[in-house]
N, C-alpha and C positions, 0 to 999 in steps of 0.2 A: 609537531603539529601538522593536521591537511591546512592547506590552505587555498580555500577558493575565491578571495581578494577579485574583483570582478567579475565573476562568474556569475552569472541570469537563471535562477532559476524556478519552475513553477511548478507545486505540490498540489495535486486536487487530494478532497478528502484532506486537508489540511488542518481543517476547524477543531478536530479534536483526536483523539487516542492516538494512536501510531503516525498519523500524519503531522500530528502538532508537534510530538514529538520529533520527525524530522526537519520539521521547518527550524526547529530549536536548534539542533544541532547543525545545517546546512547556516544559518545566521551567525553560529561560532566561528563557524571555518570563514564567515568573510562575506559569503554569497550575497546578493542582492534575491530576494524571496518574493515572490508572488502566492500566497495562500489562498487558494482556490478551494471551494466549497459551495454547495448544494444550499446549506445554512449561510448565507451571507453576513449574519451577525455574530456568528462562531469564527468563521473568517477573520472578520475584522478584528476581534477581542485578540487572536492568535497573535495576529500583525503587529497588533501596539502594544504589546508584550514581549516579542521579539529582542534581543539584547545581540548586538555582535557588531562587526564593523561597516555590514551592507547598507541598503535600502531596504525598505520592508512596503509591502503594499496587500492588500486584498482583492477578492474578486469573486462573482458567482458564476458556479456551473455547474450543468446538469450533464452527464458526462453520455446520458441516453440521448440529448437531443443535437443534432448536426450543430445547428442554428449556436446553440449555445456553447460548442464547444468551437465554433470558429470567430464569435466573439470572444471570449476569453481570452484565446490565443493573439488576436488583434491587439485585445488589450493590455498584453502582457510585453507584445512588440511596442506598443506606444509607450508603455511608460518605461521600461526599459532599454529599447531600441533592439534587441537580440534575445534570443534562448538560448544556451547552452547547455541547458538540464533540464529533462521533465521527469518527476516521479509520478508516474501512476498508481496513486494510492486508493483512490475512490473506492472503495466496496461495501456488499452489503450482505446480508446472509437470507432475506427474506422479506415480505412486506405485512404492514399492519403488522399485527400481535402473531407474529410467526412461531413466538416460541409457544404458545399455548396448542401448535396442533401437533400432534405425534407423529407425523409426517408430513411435508412438503405439498404443498398442492402446485396445481398447474401454473397459478400466476408467481406462485415462489419460484420455480423452475425458471420461468419466462424473465422475470425481472431479474433476477440475480446474474443470469448468463448477459442479458442486456448492459449491466452497470458492470461487472466482473470482467468481463470479457471484452465484448465488443466496445464498453467502453475506454478501457485500454488502447483498442483497435482504432477508434475514433480520435484521440487525444495524439497519439502516437502518429498518425498518417496526415495529422493534422499541421503537427511540428515539427516532422522530419523534413519537409521541403526545404524549411529555412536552414536545417541544421546541414542539408545537404549543399546549400549554396555557400556555407561555412566553411564543408568538408571537416565538420569537428561538430560533433555532440555527445552528449551523457543519457542516456533513456535506463531507467531501472524501474521496474514493473513489483510491485509489492504483491508478493502470490501468499503461500503460507505453507506449512509442512501437510496443511491438511490436502493439497493436491501431490504426497506422495503416496497417500494410503488412502482407500475409500473409508465411507465413514455410514454405519447404520442409520446414525437418524439426521443425518447432515449431507444427504448423497450429492443435492442441487448443488453445495457449497463448494465440496470435494473435488468434483466434476468441474467446476470454475474454474479452481483454482490450477486442475490439472491442465487445464485448456490456455492459462495463463502461461507456464511455464514453457509448454510447448509453443504458442505464440512469440514468446520471447526467444527460445531458439531460432524459428523462422525467420523473426524479423531482424535478428542479430546478423543474420547472412543475407538480406538483403540490403542491410545500411554497410555492413564492414568495407566495401570497398572507396565510400565516402569518410571513413575516417569517424566511422560512429558506433560510440560502444553500446550493446544493449544487453542488458544483465538482470536477473530477478532476484527478489530477498523473500524466502521462507521462515516468516515468525513463525514461534514454536507457542509458548502461553503466556499471553498478556494479560494485565486484569484491567480491560478496556468496556466501555458499555457496551462492545459486541459481544466480549465473552460474560458480560453479567447477565446480559439477557440468555444466552449459551446455556448457563448455570442455572437459570430461573427452568430453562426446559426441561433439562437434566434431574433437577429434584423434582418435576411433575412426572416424569416417564421414565427415568433412568436413563442411562447410557452406555458408551463403552469401558468408562472407569469403573463397573462395578454396581456395587451396591448405593446409590445416592441420593433414593427419595426421602424426602420431608429434610434434608437439609438446608441449611440456608445456602446462598449464592456463591457468597465467599469458602463456604466449606467445602462445596463442590468443587471448586476449584484447586482449594488446597488439597483435597483428597487425588485431583487427577495430577498435580505435581507432583506428589508424592508417588503414584503410581509408573508416570510415563516418562517425567525426567530426570536421567541418573545424575545429574548434580545438585537435584534436589531444591531448585531455585527457579522462581519463573523471571520470563523474562521483559522487557521493559523497552517503551518506546525510544527512548535515548539509545538502546542498544542496537535497533534498529537502524536508528540516526547513523549511528557511528558506520555500521558495515555501509552504509544508502553513501557517506561522505566520502569514505575512500572509493567506492566505484566513481564517483561522478569528478575524481582526483585524475591526474595525469599519472599518481602512482599506478594504477589502475589500466594505464592503455592498453596492455597486451591481456586483458581478460573483456572475454566478449561471449554471448551466448550460454551464461552459466545461471544456476540456480543455487542461490547459495542458503542452506538451514543456520537461522539462531536462534536454536533451541535447546540448549542447554544438555546435548548428546542425545536428543529422543531419536533422531533417526542420523548416522552414521554415513550412507552416501546418497 
């Protein structure tokens, strides 16, 4: 079992979905975890329910706001004294009722890039100087298999995740000489609040999985699993957390600049 006892971690977007699963796995491995989320109430609930050997706390962060990023990093340092692990998980797919639009509008594009790309950059740039001082650190960016291939109905999201993969490679090269590993995880299909909204959109307008108009959200999801995933099963937040916990452990000390799929065989490269 991976042992992260004594390691200090901050997870953005930790209040639900994939972020919550990552927090659970890191906690079980013994890490001290700061659950950071725009929704402070959700972050607090996740932190209160974590079980493991570490110390758990919560904080509010808006990764699109420079001051908020500085504040949550400083708060994490005040609580834990150090940050060994940064998980950039915060992400969105649009603004307002984006699933009711056949195509993303200008605001969708702008906000998705500000959260999914610039948010990662803000957090990494704020945390990495503290890691450089220690000549040690682990950064994992949560990208998506959507970054591996374009999307006819969610081009803004796919583009942002492709940018996250590219940033991972660049940042890994920037920080390698300081003993800091930077990698990305590309989740496949998970039944999270985000995918529920995607399913609602595709039930209205159709999507790349074929004829799904009129199906329930879960039926759209299951149809997509059946058509896209060779292993014929969905992925879970815990699946993502398991890979993250490996990448932030010293077992992965020579892995950096990589983007690894957790997708049941959807993509094989």
